[in-house]
C-alpha positions in Angstrom: 152.6 21.3 56.6 152.0 25.1 57.0 149.1 27.2 55.4 151.0 28.2 52.3 152.0 24.5 51.7 148.5 23.7 52.0 147.2 26.2 49.3 150.0 25.5 47.0 148.8 21.8 47.3 145.2 22.7 46.9 146.3 24.8 43.7 148.1 21.7 42.3 145.7 19.6 42.8 143.0 21.5 41.1 145.4 22.8 38.2 145.4 26.0 39.3 148.1 28.8 39.6 148.7 31.2 42.8 147.7 33.9 40.4 144.7 32.5 39.8 144.2 32.3 43.7 145.9 35.8 43.9 143.3 37.1 41.7 140.3 35.3 43.1 140.9 36.0 46.7 142.3 39.5 46.3 145.9 39.0 47.4 149.0 40.8 47.3 151.4 39.2 44.9 153.8 37.7 47.7 151.2 36.3 50.3 151.3 32.9 49.1 155.1 32.8 49.3 155.1 34.4 52.6 152.5 31.4 54.1 155.1 28.9 52.7 157.9 30.7 54.4 155.7 30.0 57.6 154.1 33.5 58.0 150.2 32.9 59.2 147.4 34.8 57.3 144.6 36.3 59.2 141.8 34.4 59.9 139.7 36.5 57.6 142.3 35.8 54.9 142.2 32.2 55.7 138.6 31.9 55.0 138.4 34.1 51.9 141.0 31.9 50.5 139.1 28.7 51.5 135.7 30.3 50.2 137.5 30.9 46.6 138.8 27.2 46.8 135.4 25.7 47.5 133.4 27.8 44.9 135.8 26.5 42.5 135.4 22.6 43.6 131.7 23.0 44.1 131.7 22.1 47.4 130.3 23.9 51.1 133.1 26.2 52.4 132.8 24.3 55.6 134.5 21.0 54.0 137.6 23.4 53.1 137.7 25.0 56.1 137.6 21.6 57.6 140.6 20.6 55.5 142.4 23.4 56.6 142.0 23.2 60.1 142.9 19.4 60.0 146.0 19.8 57.6 147.1 22.9 59.5 146.2 23.0 63.3 148.4 26.0 64.0 146.4 28.4 62.1 143.7 28.2 64.8 146.2 29.4 67.6 
């Protein structure tokens, strides 16, 4: 699973759309699609996405970052 696929999985689980995350994390419209195709986001962008998800889920951001690392070890290379 790459980062884009993980983001899509999280959004589906949360019942949220890509548009919701794009607005919350101030992303460009094609960001998630590019990630799904294998482009790696910058680390600061990964953290912004994780922070947005954590805030919605009401959990500490480190918990979401840990999930991202476990599910997407390639993002930390």
